C-alpha positions in Angstrom: -7.2 -56.7 -1.7 -10.2 -56.6 0.7 -8.9 -55.6 4.1 -8.7 -51.8 4.3 -7.1 -49.5 6.9 -9.3 -47.9 9.5 -12.9 -48.6 10.4 -16.0 -47.8 8.5 -18.3 -45.4 10.3 -21.1 -47.2 12.1 -24.2 -46.0 13.9 -26.8 -43.3 13.2 -25.8 -40.4 11.1 -25.4 -37.1 13.0 -27.0 -33.9 11.8 -25.1 -32.1 9.0 -22.4 -29.7 10.0 -22.4 -26.2 8.6 -19.7 -27.2 6.1 -21.7 -30.3 5.0 -24.9 -28.2 4.7 -23.0 -25.8 2.4 -21.8 -28.7 0.3 -25.4 -30.1 0.0 -26.7 -26.7 -1.2 -24.0 -26.4 -3.9 -24.3 -30.0 -5.0 -28.1 -29.7 -5.4 -27.7 -26.5 -7.4 -25.2 -28.0 -9.9 -27.1 -31.3 -10.2 -30.3 -29.5 -11.0 -28.5 -27.3 -13.5 -27.0 -30.2 -15.3 -29.8 -32.8 -15.1 -33.0 -30.6 -15.1 -32.2 -27.3 -16.7 -29.9 -28.8 -19.3 -31.0 -32.4 -19.2 -29.7 -35.2 -21.5 -26.2 -34.2 -22.6 -24.1 -36.1 -25.0 -22.8 -36.0 -28.6 -26.3 -36.8 -29.9 -27.7 -33.9 -27.9 -24.7 -31.7 -28.7 -26.1 -28.3 -27.8 -26.8 -29.6 -24.2 -23.3 -31.1 -24.0 -21.8 -27.7 -24.9 -24.1 -25.9 -22.4 -22.9 -28.3 -19.7 -19.3 -27.7 -20.6 -19.9 -23.9 -20.5 -21.5 -24.2 -17.0 -18.6 -26.3 -15.6 -16.0 -24.0 -17.2 -17.7 -20.9 -15.8 -17.9 -22.4 -12.3 -14.2 -23.3 -12.3 -13.4 -19.8 -13.5 -15.5 -18.2 -10.8 -13.7 -20.3 -8.2 -10.4 -18.8 -9.3 -8.8 -21.9 -10.8 -6.6 -21.8 -13.9 -9.0 -23.2 -16.4 -8.4 -24.8 -19.8 -10.2 -26.9 -22.4 -8.9 -30.0 -24.1 -10.8 -30.2 -27.4 -11.3 -33.3 -29.5 -13.9 -34.7 -31.8 -16.2 -37.7 -31.8 -18.7 -38.7 -34.5 -17.7 -35.4 -36.2 -18.7 -33.3 -33.3 -16.4 -31.2 -31.1 -16.1 -32.4 -27.5 -14.3 -30.9 -24.5 -12.6 -32.0 -21.3 -12.7 -29.1 -18.9 -9.7 -28.7 -16.4 -9.3 -26.4 -13.4 -5.8 -26.5 -11.9 -4.4 -25.5 -8.5 -0.7 -25.2 -8.7 1.5 -27.3 -6.4 4.4 -26.2 -4.3 7.3 -28.4 -3.2 6.1 -31.3 -5.3 4.4 -29.4 -8.2 5.5 -32.0 -10.7 3.4 -34.7 -9.0 -0.2 -34.3 -10.1 -3.4 -35.5 -8.4 -6.4 -35.6 -10.8 -10.0 -35.4 -9.4 -12.3 -36.2 -12.2 -15.9 -37.0 -13.1 -17.7 -37.2 -16.4 -20.5 -34.7 -17.2 -22.1 -36.4 -20.1 -25.3 -38.6 -19.7 -26.2 -41.8 -21.4 -28.7 -41.7 -24.3 -32.2 -41.5 -23.0 -31.4 -40.3 -19.5 -31.0 -36.9 -17.8 -28.2 -38.4 -15.8 -28.7 -36.8 -12.4 -26.9 -39.5 -10.3 -24.9 -40.8 -13.3 -23.1 -38.5 -13.4 -24.2 -35.0 -12.5 -23.5 -36.0 -8.9 -19.8 -36.7 -9.8 -19.4 -33.6 -11.9 -21.0 -31.4 -9.1 -18.7 -33.0 -6.6 -15.7 -32.1 -8.7 -16.9 -28.5 -8.8 -17.6 -28.3 -5.0 -14.2 -29.7 -4.2 -12.5 -27.4 -6.7 -14.1 -24.5 -4.9 -12.7 -25.7 -1.5 -9.1 -26.1 -2.8 -9.0 -22.9 -4.9 -6.5 -20.5 -3.3 -4.8 -23.3 -1.2 -1.1 -24.1 -1.6 -0.8 -27.9 -1.8 2.5 -29.6 -2.2 1.2 -31.5 -5.3 -0.6 -30.0 -8.2 -4.3 -30.6 -8.1 -6.4 -30.9 -11.3 -10.2 -30.9 -11.2 -11.3 -32.3 -14.5 -14.8 -32.8 -16.1 -14.7 -35.4 -18.8 -16.9 -35.8 -21.9 -18.0 -39.1 -23.5 -17.7 -41.6 -20.6 -21.0 -43.2 -21.6 -21.7 -45.7 -24.5 -21.1 -45.8 -27.3 -17.7 -44.1 -26.4 -17.0 -46.0 -23.2 -13.6 -47.7 -23.3 -12.9 -46.4 -26.9 -10.5 -43.9 -28.3 -13.3 -41.2 -28.2 -13.7 -41.5 -24.4 -12.8 -38.1 -23.0 -10.8 -39.4 -20.0 -8.7 -41.7 -22.3 -7.9 -38.7 -24.6 -6.9 -36.8 -21.5 -4.8 -39.6 -19.9 -3.0 -40.4 -23.1 -2.1 -36.8 -23.5 -0.7 -36.7 -20.0 1.4 -39.7 -20.8 2.6 -38.2 -24.1 3.8 -35.1 -22.2 5.6 -37.2 -19.6 3.5 -35.9 -16.8 3.6 -37.7 -13.4 0.1 -38.5 -12.3 0.5 -39.6 -8.7 -3.2 -40.4 -8.1 -6.5 -40.2 -10.0 -9.9 -40.2 -8.2 -12.9 -40.9 -10.5 -16.1 -39.5 -8.8 -18.9 -41.7 -10.3 -22.6 -42.0 -9.4 -22.4 -40.8 -5.8 -26.0 -40.0 -4.7 -28.0 -43.1 -3.9 -28.1 -44.9 -0.6 -30.4 -47.3 1.1 -30.7 -48.9 4.5 -32.8 -51.7 3.2 -31.4 -55.2 3.6 -30.6 -56.7 0.2 -30.4 -53.3 -1.5 -26.7 -53.9 -2.5 -25.6 -56.4 -5.1 -22.2 -57.5 -6.4 -20.7 -59.7 -9.0 -20.0 -63.2 -7.7 -18.4 -64.0 -5.2 -18.1 -60.6 -3.6 -21.5 -60.7 -2.0 -20.0 -63.1 0.4 -17.4 -60.5 1.5 -19.2 -57.2 1.5 -22.5 -55.8 3.1 -25.9 -56.5 1.6 -27.1 -53.0 2.6 -26.3 -50.2 0.2 -25.7 -47.5 2.7 -22.0 -47.0 2.0 -19.6 -45.3 -0.4 -17.1 -47.5 -2.2 -13.4 -47.0 -3.1 -12.5 -49.4 -5.9 -9.3 -49.9 -7.8 -7.3 -52.5 -9.6 -4.4 -54.4 -8.1 -1.9 -52.0 -9.5 -3.7 -49.2 -7.7 -4.0 -51.0 -4.3 -1.7 -48.5 -2.5 -3.9 -45.6 -3.6 -7.1 -47.4 -2.7 -5.7 -48.0 0.8 -4.4 -44.4 1.3 -7.7 -42.9 0.0 -10.1 -44.9 2.1 -7.8 -44.6 5.1 -7.9 -40.9 4.8 -11.7 -40.9 4.4 -12.2 -43.1 7.5 -10.0 -40.8 9.6 -12.6 -38.1 9.7 -15.7 -38.9 7.5 -19.0 -39.6 9.3 -20.2 -42.0 6.7 -19.9 -45.7 6.0 -17.3 -46.8 3.5 -16.0 -50.0 1.9 -13.0 -50.6 -0.3 -11.3 -53.1 -2.5 -8.3 -53.5 -4.8 -9.6 -56.1 -7.2 -8.6 -57.6 -10.6 -9.5 -55.2 -13.3 -11.5 -57.8 -15.2 -14.1 -58.1 -12.4 -17.3 -56.6 -13.7 -17.7 -53.0 -12.5 -14.2 -52.5 -11.2 -13.2 -50.5 -14.3 -16.6 -49.0 -15.1 -15.6 -45.3 -15.1 -12.9 -42.8 -16.0 -10.2 -44.3 -13.7 -9.9 -47.1 -16.3 -8.4 -44.6 -18.8 -5.7 -43.8 -16.3 -4.9 -47.5 -15.8 -4.5 -47.8 -19.6 -2.0 -44.9 -19.5 0.0 -46.5 -16.7 -1.3 -44.3 -13.8 -3.0 -45.4 -10.5 -6.7 -44.7 -10.4 -9.5 -45.2 -7.9 -13.3 -45.0 -8.5 -15.4 -43.5 -5.6 -19.0 -44.5 -6.1 -22.3 -45.6 -4.7 -21.7 -48.7 -7.0 -24.2 -47.5 -9.7 -25.8 -50.5 -11.5 -25.2 -52.7 -8.4 -27.5 -50.6 -6.3 -29.2 -47.7 -8.1 -32.6 -48.8 -9.5 -32.8 -45.8 -11.9 -29.4 -46.5 -13.5 -29.4 -45.4 -17.2 -33.1 -44.6 -17.3 -35.3 -41.5 -17.8 -36.0 -41.7 -14.0 -32.4 -40.7 -13.1 -33.5 -37.3 -12.0 -32.4 -34.9 -9.2 -35.3 -36.0 -6.9 -33.7 -39.4 -6.7 -30.4 -38.0 -5.2 -29.9 -37.9 -1.5 -28.1 -34.6 -1.2 -27.5 -34.8 2.5 -25.7 -38.1 2.2 -23.9 -37.0 -0.9 -22.7 -34.0 1.0 -21.2 -36.2 3.8 -19.3 -38.2 1.1 -18.0 -35.0 -0.5 -16.9 -33.6 2.8 -15.0 -36.8 3.4 -13.4 -36.5 0.0 -12.1 -33.1 0.9 -10.0 -34.8 3.5 -8.9 -37.5 1.1 -7.7 -34.8 -1.4 -6.0 -33.0 1.4 -4.1 -36.1 2.2 -3.2 -37.0 -1.4 -2.1 -33.4 -2.1 0.8 -33.9 0.4 3.6 -35.6 -1.4 5.0 -37.6 1.5 4.3 -41.2 2.2 2.5 -43.1 -0.6 1.2 -43.0 -4.1 
């Protein structure tokens, strides 16, 4: 559950590569668009939610993906999951979902939670557009992850996952990109639910790969691929789903539909001081470190998109 393959990156961070710098610029642009230009976006600020959906849809279309909307309603308002697909080849029937929610909680512009995740979905979709993976890749932006819809039938990712199950689709892996942009080198900056503080670092300078026990093979494959080439610290765990925080994002919905899912996160409320507040603005996000994480995730998706050997 705790011991993961490979070794976490240690030592000072090297200067950004050209590829990482390109990621940083794209991520900043999309986070600013979602969290500053559009701002708070949810069913209760519906026009902003729709504007965010249109932005994401347009970016996926410009990247050249096959784009579709899944429409549903919540509190009498239309809501949308936005999907961009890269068709697979030899294992096209096996699907890898890379998802992140684009709504923000009431009272917050939601820069880190979760414009960073939505922007990462877009940046990664651009990198895989035009490739020919063995497995089909779906880059999905979900509505309604935040309360009062969290873990209810109106949660966008649960609507999506249930429809995948109804259609009999084979989701081989789901990565939930959740709150990815806050890192600190200060001792004591990282917290955990008891007793995990005894097992993991007290410095919040790493990205975490978290899944339930049923997703442990996926957790290990994902963090192993990240550690093969990423130049950024990482920690991982396959833990009981009832542990606080382990199911706190869209991967939970895929567990409920019987699919493996992993959350990739800076750990959100266990680290980020501006979590679910008005202060969750783009200036809080460390775009250089976020870019390093997303560059590592490009390698993870490349690994998962190959059908052989694992989940």
